[in-house]
N, C-alpha and C positions, 0 to 999 in steps of 0.2 A: 922669489915665490910669492911674497906678500904684495909686491908691486903688480904682479900679474893678476891677482885677485881683485885689487882695487881698480885695475884697468878694465877688467871685465864688468865690474859693477858700474863703472862709469860709462861704459859702452851701452848699457841697457837703457832703452828709451824712457825719458821722463816726460812729464806733462808739458815741459817747456821745449822739448826736442822736436826736431823736424819730423823724425820717424814716428813719433807719437801722433802727431797731427795727421800723418798719412793714414795711420791705422784707424784713427778716430773718425775720419771723414768717410762714412758710408751713407749714401744717399737714401732717403726714406723710400723713394720709388723702387729702389733695388731691393730693399728689404720686403716691400709688398710683393714684388715679382717672385721673390724666393718663397714667401708664404704660399702664394697661389700655386707655384710649381710643386711645393711639397704636398699641398692638398690634392692636386691632380694625380700625383704619384700614389698617394694613399687610396684615393677613390678607385683608380685603375687597379691597384693591387686587390682591393676588396672585391671589385667586380669580377676579376679573374677567379678569385677564390669561390665566389658565389656560383659562377658558371660551371666550374669544375665540380662543385658539390651537386648542382642540379643534374648534370650529365650522369654522375655516379648513382644518383637516386632514381632517375628516369630510365636508365639503361636496362635494368632488369625487367621493368614493365613492358618495354619495347620488345624485348626478346620473347616475353611470354605472351604477347598479343597473338590471338588466333590468326593464322595465315590462310586457312582453307575452310570451305563449307563443312568439311568433316570435323575440323577443330571446333567450329561453332556448335555443331550437333552434340559433340561430346560435352561441351560446357553446359549446353541446354539440358541435356539428360541428367546432368549432375546438379541442376538447379542453380547454376552460376551466372545466368544471364537475367537482365531485367525483363519484365513482361513485354515491354515495347521492342525488345531485341530478340526474344524467343519464348516459345511456350510449347507444351505438349498437348496435342488434341487426339483423343481416341487412340493413344499409344503411339502416335506419329510425332516426331519432332519437327517443329516449324521455326526457322531462323530467318532473320531479316538481314540482308546484305546488299549494298549497292542499289538500294531502291526496290528490291524484289524479295518475296518470301520464297524460301526453299524448303522442300521436304524430300524424303527419300522413299521411293517405292520399288518393288520388284517388277521385272519384265514378266510378261505372260507365261514364260517358260519357268520362271522362278529361279533362274540361275544367276541373275545379275541385279545389283542395286544401282539405281541412277537418280540423279538429282532433278527434281521437277521445279522449274522456276514459275512463280505465279505473281501476278500483281496484287493479289489479295489472299490473306490467310483465311482459315475457317471461321475465325471470330468476326470477320468482315462480311461473311456470306450467309450467316444464319437466318437472315430475314428473307432470303430468296426461296420461294416455293418450288418444289419439284412435283410435277403431275404426270399421270398417265402410266402406261405399261410399255416396256421395251421388249422388242423381239430380239433376244440374244442369239437365237439360232441363225438368223440372217447375218447379224453382225459377226458372229464367230466363223461363219462358213465362207465369207467373202474377204479377199485380200484387200480390195479397194474400198475406200469410203469417200463418197462424193460430198464436197463442201460447196454449198450453193448460197446465193444471196441476191438481193436486188441491186443491179449495177447502176440504177438511176437514183438510189437512195442518197440522203445527206450524210455528212460526217463519215465518209467511207474510210478515213484513216483509223477510226475505232474498230471498224469491221475488220480491216486488214490486221490490226494488232491482235484482235480476238482470234482470228483465223490462224495467225502465226503461232500464237500460244497453244492452240489446240493441235495444230499439225505437229509441232515439236514433241508433244507428249504422245500423240497417237502413233507416231512412227517408232519411238523408243520403247514405249510400254506395251503396245499391242501389235507391233510389227505390221501396221497397216500403211497402205499407200494412199495419201490424200490426193483426190482428183479435183482440181479447181473447176467450178461450174458456175452457171448463172441461172436465175429463175425466169429469165426472158432474153430474147435475142434482139436487143435494141441498141447495142453499142458495138463499136469495132472490136473491142477486147473480147466480147462474147460471141463474135461471129464464128470462131473456130473452137468454142468450148461446148461441152455437153449442156443441154438445157434440162435442168432438173428441179422438180418440186416434190412435195410429199405425195403427189399422185403416182410417182414411180414406186411401186410396191415391192420390187424384188431385189433391191440393192440397199446397203446401209447409206444413210444420208444425215448430214448435219446442215440444218437450215438456219442461217443467221438472219434474224428478222429485226428491223428497227421499229420497235413499238414501245408505247408508253410504259406498260407494265413489265417489270423485270422479273423473268421466271424461266424455268426450264420445263419443256413439255416432251414426254415420250409418246410418240404417236406411232406405235408398232415399229416399223423399220426406220422411221424418220425422227430424228432428235431436233427439236426446235429450241433455240436459245433466243430470248427476247430482251430488249433493252434499248435505251437511247444514249448515244454518246458513250461515256466511260462505263455506263451500266451494262453495255453489251459484253464488255470485258469481264465484269463481275459475273455475269450470267454464264460465260464460258468456264471461268475458274470454278463456279459452283458445280457445273456439269462434270468437270474433270475429277473433282474430289468425290463426286458420287460414283463415277466409273471405277475409281481406285478403291472404293469401299471405305474411305476415310470419313465421309459424311453420308447420312441416310438419304 
């Protein structure tokens, strides 16, 4: 029994033994690698914890983010949007989404609400004057409305954008059929279109004119929108908000 203990003790490596030398011989570069490896593991673990924490924090916000125009209007009416994202004008909610301002109006029958997309909200249009008198009798009695312009004008892309914005609203809100027209027959595109100016007195007309002064003019049955470049779009948006009763 005693011999066994002494034997075991003797077998334990000493500073002079070969086994001790083997244990002792750990190269410095291996220790350095181990340290670097440990740090990488610690950093990786910390990064994973941070990422998981961020996902948990941000997930509720993502779920609560408004998904529709209706959601934005609800937030706006509850005062939960920043001024640049939404505001209320004359009782109408205006919200900004994907580069456009939206408000909701009723159809002429009063049975349905629909979203009106505009490039400009009422705050952007207050400087545009509206002049003259409008013949609502002719406007209401006719199903068609003639949209006319100068086919030889410059920057017609803005005219096209303004007309498109007007057409979309006039169809949905007033149940009108827009008829594309020209004020002169000097291009191939106008050769088979009606030639319409404000001289035609018995039909509703929208006359898009590229002029320096941005304004809206009611000339009996003929509505004139004026402006240059993007200003023509502003002029049409001002007209639409007037027709909807949102602006005076």
